[in-house]
Structure formats: structure tokens, C-alpha cells
MIDOSE-1310 file (N, C-alpha, C; in nm, 2 decimals, decimal comma, always signed):
residues 83
mkrs	+8,19/+10,43/+11,31/+8,06/+10,48/+11,28/+8,02/+10,46/+11,14; +7,90/+10,41/+11,12/+7,86/+10,38/+10,98/+7,83/+10,52/+10,91; +7,87/+10,52/+10,78/+7,84/+10,64/+10,70/+7,70/+10,64/+10,64; +7,65/+10,76/+10,62/+7,51/+10,77/+10,56/+7,53/+10,75/+10,41
rdki	+7,42/+10,71/+10,35/+7,41/+10,69/+10,21/+7,45/+10,82/+10,14; +7,40/+10,94/+10,19/+7,43/+11,07/+10,13/+7,58/+11,10/+10,14; +7,64/+11,06/+10,25/+7,79/+11,09/+10,26/+7,87/+11,00/+10,16; +7,83/+10,88/+10,14/+7,90/+10,79/+10,04/+7,88/+10,85/+9,90
isei	+7,76/+10,89/+9,87/+7,73/+10,95/+9,74/+7,81/+11,07/+9,72; +7,82/+11,16/+9,82/+7,90/+11,28/+9,80/+8,05/+11,25/+9,78; +8,10/+11,14/+9,85/+8,24/+11,10/+9,84/+8,27/+11,05/+9,69; +8,17/+10,97/+9,64/+8,19/+10,92/+9,51/+8,19/+11,04/+9,40
lnic	+8,10/+11,13/+9,42/+8,09/+11,25/+9,33/+8,22/+11,32/+9,34; +8,27/+11,34/+9,46/+8,40/+11,41/+9,47/+8,52/+11,34/+9,41; +8,52/+11,21/+9,42/+8,63/+11,13/+9,36/+8,62/+11,14/+9,21; +8,50/+11,14/+9,16/+8,48/+11,14/+9,01/+8,50/+11,28/+8,94
tega	+8,52/+11,38/+9,02/+8,54/+11,51/+8,96/+8,65/+11,52/+8,86; +8,76/+11,44/+8,89/+8,87/+11,44/+8,80/+8,87/+11,31/+8,71; +8,77/+11,23/+8,73/+8,76/+11,11/+8,65/+8,82/+11,00/+8,73; +8,76/+10,88/+8,74/+8,81/+10,77/+8,82/+8,75/+10,64/+8,77
nktq	+8,83/+10,53/+8,77/+8,77/+10,40/+8,74/+8,72/+10,34/+8,87; +8,65/+10,23/+8,85/+8,58/+10,16/+8,96/+8,68/+10,13/+9,08; +8,79/+10,08/+9,04/+8,89/+10,04/+9,15/+8,93/+10,17/+9,23; +8,95/+10,28/+9,16/+8,99/+10,40/+9,24/+8,87/+10,45/+9,33
ivyk	+8,75/+10,43/+9,28/+8,64/+10,47/+9,36/+8,63/+10,38/+9,48; +8,65/+10,25/+9,46/+8,64/+10,15/+9,57/+8,74/+10,19/+9,68; +8,87/+10,21/+9,64/+8,97/+10,24/+9,74/+8,96/+10,37/+9,80; +8,93/+10,48/+9,73/+8,93/+10,61/+9,78/+8,81/+10,63/+9,87
anln	+8,69/+10,57/+9,84/+8,57/+10,58/+9,92/+8,56/+10,48/+10,03; +8,66/+10,39/+10,03/+8,67/+10,28/+10,14/+8,54/+10,19/+10,13; +8,51/+10,15/+10,01/+8,40/+10,06/+9,98/+8,45/+9,93/+9,93; +8,36/+9,83/+9,90/+8,41/+9,71/+9,83/+8,33/+9,71/+9,70
fktv	+8,37/+9,61/+9,61/+8,32/+9,61/+9,48/+8,17/+9,57/+9,48; +8,13/+9,50/+9,58/+7,98/+9,46/+9,59/+7,90/+9,58/+9,62; +7,94/+9,66/+9,71/+7,86/+9,78/+9,76/+7,87/+9,90/+9,67; +7,98/+9,91/+9,59/+7,99/+10,03/+9,50/+7,90/+10,02/+9,38
npyi	+7,87/+9,91/+9,33/+7,79/+9,89/+9,21/+7,65/+9,96/+9,22; +7,58/+9,94/+9,33/+7,45/+10,01/+9,33/+7,46/+10,16/+9,34; +7,56/+10,21/+9,40/+7,59/+10,36/+9,40/+7,62/+10,41/+9,26; +7,71/+10,34/+9,19/+7,74/+10,38/+9,06/+7,62/+10,38/+8,97
dllv	+7,54/+10,27/+8,98/+7,42/+10,26/+8,89/+7,33/+10,37/+8,92; +7,31/+10,41/+9,05/+7,22/+10,52/+9,09/+7,26/+10,65/+9,03; +7,39/+10,68/+9,05/+7,45/+10,80/+9,00/+7,44/+10,82/+8,85; +7,47/+10,71/+8,78/+7,46/+10,71/+8,63/+7,32/+10,73/+8,59
knnl	+7,23/+10,66/+8,65/+7,09/+10,66/+8,61/+7,03/+10,80/+8,63; +7,08/+10,88/+8,74/+7,03/+11,01/+8,76/+7,11/+11,12/+8,70; +7,20/+11,08/+8,61/+7,29/+11,18/+8,54/+7,37/+11,26/+8,63; +7,42/+11,20/+8,74/+7,51/+11,27/+8,83/+7,66/+11,24/+8,80
ittk	+7,68/+11,12/+8,74/+7,81/+11,08/+8,68/+7,79/+11,03/+8,54; +7,89/+11,03/+8,46/+7,88/+10,98/+8,33/+8,00/+10,88/+8,31; +7,98/+10,79/+8,21/+8,09/+10,70/+8,18/+8,16/+10,74/+8,06; +8,29/+10,72/+8,06/+8,38/+10,75/+7,95/+8,45/+10,61/+7,92
ngky	+8,42/+10,56/+7,80/+8,48/+10,43/+7,76/+8,61/+10,45/+7,69; +8,70/+10,37/+7,73/+8,84/+10,37/+7,67/+8,90/+10,23/+7,71; +9,02/+10,23/+7,74/+9,08/+10,10/+7,78/+9,01/+10,05/+7,91; +8,98/+10,14/+8,00/+8,90/+10,11/+8,12/+8,78/+10,21/+8,12
irye	+8,67/+10,17/+8,18/+8,56/+10,26/+8,20/+8,60/+10,36/+8,31; +8,58/+10,49/+8,28/+8,61/+10,59/+8,37/+8,48/+10,66/+8,40; +8,46/+10,71/+8,52/+8,34/+10,78/+8,56/+8,38/+10,92/+8,59; +8,30/+11,02/+8,54/+8,32/+11,16/+8,57/+8,19/+11,22/+8,62
tter	+8,21/+11,31/+8,71/+8,10/+11,39/+8,77/+8,04/+11,48/+8,67; +7,91/+11,48/+8,64/+7,85/+11,58/+8,55/+7,83/+11,71/+8,62; +7,78/+11,81/+8,54/+7,75/+11,94/+8,59/+7,64/+11,93/+8,70; +7,54/+11,84/+8,67/+7,43/+11,82/+8,77/+7,49/+11,76/+8,90
gmnl	+7,59/+11,67/+8,88/+7,65/+11,61/+9,00/+7,73/+11,71/+9,08; +7,80/+11,80/+9,01/+7,88/+11,90/+9,07/+7,78/+11,99/+9,15; +7,67/+12,03/+9,10/+7,57/+12,11/+9,17/+7,52/+12,04/+9,29; +7,49/+11,91/+9,29/+7,45/+11,84/+9,40/+7,56/+11,83/+9,51
lhnf	+7,68/+11,81/+9,46/+7,80/+11,81/+9,56/+7,81/+11,94/+9,63; +7,80/+12,05/+9,55/+7,81/+12,18/+9,61/+7,70/+12,21/+9,71; +7,58/+12,17/+9,68/+7,47/+12,19/+9,77/+7,48/+12,10/+9,90; +7,53/+11,98/+9,88/+7,55/+11,89/+9,99/+7,66/+11,95/+10,09
nyil	+7,77/+12,00/+10,03/+7,87/+12,06/+10,11/+7,83/+12,19/+10,18; +7,74/+12,27/+10,11/+7,69/+12,39/+10,17/+7,60/+12,35/+10,30; +7,52/+12,25/+10,28/+7,43/+12,21/+10,39/+7,52/+12,16/+10,51; +7,62/+12,08/+10,48/+7,71/+12,03/+10,59/+7,78/+12,14/+10,66
dsln	+7,83/+12,24/+10,58/+7,90/+12,35/+10,64/+7,80/+12,43/+10,72; +7,68/+12,45/+10,68/+7,58/+12,52/+10,75/+7,55/+12,45/+10,88; +7,53/+12,32/+10,88/+7,50/+12,25/+11,00/+7,62/+12,25/+11,10; +7,74/+12,26/+11,05/+7,86/+12,27/+11,14/+7,90/+12,41/+11,18
gqr	+7,82/+12,51/+11,14/+7,84/+12,65/+11,17/+7,95/+12,71/+11,10; +7,98/+12,67/+10,98/+8,09/+12,72/+10,90/+8,05/+12,84/+10,81; +7,92/+12,86/+10,80/+7,87/+12,97/+10,72/+7,79/+13,07/+10,80
């Protein structure tokens, strides 16, 4: 089954909570390098993840991103009858 755009975004936000480089995002979210770039660009542009430069570029979920992730999980739980 194909995942929704929202589901992929929430997975990336979740992966980046502890910080992750692009390779980790690709493998953990089961994406490829071509498809992950537009998602990363969108999340950075909307201040949902931030970049940390070092030896490798790392992405970290911002407070705004954490709020979105929390709200998304709340909605999913509500739809599944968990709340």
C-alpha cells in the first residue's frame, strides 16, 4: 500500500527527533535519495526541521516540528479509537 505524504512527513520528523543525516532518513523511512530531497526541502522551508553542519549535515526536528508530529499522532490515535 502506498503511504500518504502526511505519513512520510511524520516518519521523517520522528526520525529527526534525535538528529539524522540524509542516509539515515532514507533507510529508516524506506525512501530513496531522489524522493527524500523534496520532503527535506519542504520541512526545512517550513521550519519543521533544521540543519546542523559538521562533518556531515544532520537534520533535527524543531519545536514546531515536534508540535506537528504530536498533533499528527493525536489525530491518528483518535481515528483508530485510541483516545
